[in-house]
Each structure stands twice: as C-alpha cells, then as structure tokens.
C-alpha positions in Angstrom: 81.9 180.4 72.8 82.9 180.0 76.4 82.6 176.8 78.5 79.4 177.9 80.1 77.6 178.4 76.8 79.0 175.1 75.5 77.8 173.3 78.6 74.3 174.9 78.4 74.0 174.1 74.7 74.9 170.5 75.4 72.3 170.2 78.1 69.6 171.7 76.0 70.5 169.5 73.0 70.3 166.4 75.1 66.9 167.5 76.6 65.5 168.2 73.1 66.7 164.8 71.8 65.1 163.0 74.8 61.9 165.0 74.3 61.7 164.0 70.6 62.2 160.4 71.4 59.5 160.5 74.1 57.0 162.2 71.8 57.6 159.9 68.9 57.4 156.9 71.2 54.1 158.0 72.7 52.7 158.7 69.2 53.7 155.2 68.1 51.9 153.7 71.1 48.8 155.8 70.6 48.7 154.7 66.9 48.5 151.1 68.1 45.9 152.0 70.8 48.2 151.4 73.7 48.9 153.6 76.7 52.2 152.1 77.6 54.7 149.7 76.1 56.9 146.9 77.4 60.7 147.1 77.5 62.7 145.4 74.8 64.8 142.6 76.2 67.9 141.2 74.5 67.7 137.5 73.4 71.0 136.8 75.2 72.2 138.3 78.5 74.7 141.1 78.0 78.0 141.3 79.8 80.3 138.6 81.1 78.8 135.3 82.0 79.3 134.2 85.6 79.6 130.5 84.9 82.4 130.9 82.3 85.9 130.8 83.6 88.5 132.9 81.9 91.4 130.9 80.5 94.9 131.8 81.6 97.3 133.3 79.0 100.2 130.9 79.0 
C-alpha cells in the first residue's frame, strides 16, 4: 500500500467514525424527544489556572 492509499484510507476511516457518532447522537436525542442537545461542560476548568503561581525549583 503506498502513501496515497494509506492517507485516503485514513481520511475515509475518520469520516465514517464521525458519521457513526453523529447518527448515534441524533438517534439518542430523537429517542428523548429532543431536536438538539447541550454541550457537556467539565466540573472544573481544564488547563493551567491563571491565579496559581508556579513554584521555583530550588
């Protein structure tokens, strides 16, 4: 398999995975009688906290 075939297979695979997620998600919403959902938000913010200062390694 050459690089072009590998690249194309990867793109198609990612597209199919996304399509499956979208279809399953819309089916779950339809089952609940909803037309759209709300995003899931983390309980705590992700990433570094701006108010915390990094301690120096002495």
